N, C-alpha and C positions, 0 to 999 in steps of 0.2 A: 630621336630614335635612330639607331644605326641601320644602315641599309643591309639587306640580306646578303649572305655569301652566295657564290655562284651555285653551289649545291642547293641552297635554299631557293634561289631563283628558279632553278629547274623544277623543284617541287611545286613552287607557286604556279608555274606555267601548267604543269601537269594536272594540278588540282583546281585550276581556275580561280586562284586566290587573287581577285581583282584589287583588293586593298593593298596588298604587298606590291603588286605589279604597278599600281598607280604611284606608289612612293618612289619606285625606281624610275618611272617615267618622268617624275618631277625633279630628279637628282640634278644638281648643278654640274656634276662630273660627266663630261661627254662619253667617257669610257663606260660608265654605268648605263647610260641611255643607249649607246651603240650595242652593248652586250645584250640589252633587252630586246631591241628591235630586230636583232638577228636570230632570236630564238624561234625555232620551228613551232608550229601549233600555237602561236600567240593569239589569245582571244581577240576577236574583231573589235570589241569596245576599247581595248587597250591600244590597238593600232590607230583607231580613230582619235583617241585622246592624245597619243603621241603627235599625230598630225596637227592637232589644235595647239598643243603646247609649243611645238617647234615653230609653227607659223606665227604665233603670238610673239615669241621671242625675237624672231627675225623682224617682225613689224616694229617692235619696240626699238630696234637698232637703227631704224631709218630716222635720221634727224636732219633738220635744215642746216645745222652747223656741224662741222667736222670735229672729231675728238681733239682735245688739246694736246698737241705734241705728237711726234712720230711714234713713240712707244705706245701711247694710248690708241693710236690709229692701228698699229700692228696687232694689238690685243683684240681690238674690235673686229678686225678682219679674220683673225683666227676663230673667234667666237662665232661669227656669222657663218664661216665655212663649216664649223662643227654642227651648228643647228641645221644648215642646209643639207649636210650629208645624212643626218638622222631622218630629216623630213623626207628626203627623196626615197630612202629605203622604205619608210613607212608608206608613202604614197604608192610605191610599186608593189607593196604587199596587201594593199586594201582589196578585199574580195570584190568590191564594186568598181575597181579600176577599169577604165575604158581601154579598148585597143589603141585609140589615139594617144591617150595619156601614157600608156606603156611604151609606145613607139618613141615618144619624145624622151622618156627616161632611159631608153636602151642605148642612147649615145653618151650617157654620163661617163665622165672620166674615171669614176670610182668603180672598181670591179664588184663591190658589194651591192651597188645599185643595179648594175647589169645582171648580177646573179639573181636578184629579187625579181627582175623582169623575166628572166629565163625560166623561173619556176612557176610563173603565173599562167593559169589555164586560158586566160583571155588574150594572151599575147598572140599576134597573128603570125602566120607561117613565115612571111618574109623577114619579120623581126627575129624570129627564132633562128632562121637560117643565117642571118648576119652574126648572131651571137655564137652559133655553132662554128662558123668559119673562123672567126677572129677572136673568140673568147678564150680567156685563160682557164686553167683547171678548175677554179672555183665556179666559173660559169658553166662548165661542162657538168659538174656535180649537180648544180641546180637544174639544168636541162634534164638530167636523168631522172629527176623527181617529178617533173611536170606531168600531171595527170592527163594533159591533152597533147602530149608530144607526138608528132606524126611518126608513124611506124618506120618510114625510111630514114628519119633522123635518128631514131633509136638504134637502127641497124648500124649507122655510122659511129655511134658512141661505143659500140661493143669493142672496137679495137683499142679504146682507151685514149689517154692523153698523157703525154710526157712533156714536162716543161724543161726544155734544154737549158734555158738561162738560169733557172733556179734549181736545176737538178732534182726535180720532184716528179715522181711517177704517181699520177692520179688514177691510173688504170684500175687498180683493185677497188678503190672507193667508188669510181664511176660505175663499174660493173655491179657492185653490191647494190647501189641505188636503183639501177635498172632492174635488177633481180627482184627488188622489193616493190617496184612500181606495178600496181595491178592493171595498168593500161598498156604495159609492154606486150606487143603481139607475140603469139605462140612461136612463130618462126624465129623471131629475134631471141626469145628465151632459149630455144633449142640451139641456136648458134652460140649464144652466151655460155651455155653449158659446155660445149666443146672447147671454146677458148679458155674458159676458167679452169677446166680440168687439166688442160695442157700446161697451165701455169700454176697448178696446185693451189688455186684460190678457194676461199670459203664459198660453198654452194648451198648453205643451209637456207638462205632467203629464197633462192631459186626453187628449192624443193617445196617451199610453202606457198609459192605463187599459184593462184588458181588458173592462170593462163598457161602454165607450163604443160606441154603435151604429155600424154600418158607414156608415150615411148621414151621420152626424156626422163621422166620420173622412174620408169622401170630400170633404165641404165644407171641412174643415180642410186637406186635402192640396192644395186649389186656392186656398188663402188667400195673402195677400200676405207673411206672415211665413215666411221660408224655413226657419227652425228648426222651427217648428210643422208646416209642410208636410212636412218631412223625417221628423219623428217620426210623423206620421199615416200617411205612405206606408209607413214601415217596419212599423208595426203592421198595416196592411192587407195587406202582403206576407206577413207571418207568418201571418195568418189564412187567406189564399188558399192558401198552401202546405200548411197543416195540414188544410184541407178537401179538398185535391185527391186 
């Protein structure tokens, strides 16, 4: 049976279709497995199954005799590296991951692993600080989503991230994820509103965040962008009704 398309994979994750997700987890193609393990909102049983499958594959590669020939050895090394990458990402995404385990994974050479650690609520402050200081844009995106991100770290993310070497500006995406994060402090959201308005960035997510201060919502409701204004007005209306 053919594996699902990327769109079908998204649908399977959203609907909790474990049978489809298990087929992808068992795919011999590392691209399929990597695509799966990087999906947000991946069900915990699938993350656990990925850990088991990748661990078993790695264990099977340990042999008392080396592969026959340089070509076979090279293939074995590539396969082992692929299984190890997917396994490390899965381990960093396990809800039950320990702070100690996350700290060990935070030094991985692959940014995908470091990003998974950066998004985990159990990652300790010093680990998050190291990731914030030296992490690439992908890691900053993950930090902005962390539900346990310290407020002073969130304040640092507001200024955004520009990758000079790759000429990529991650700032709008970092700010959007901060705006969506229900744990972002009100003071940071107010600052974010000022920065984003100055850059003409989308503030719809900010308008819908329950932590956004009333004063900030009132300013957004009077703004030029009708979609942002509508979202801010709707949130204000909900708050006024709940307090009445």
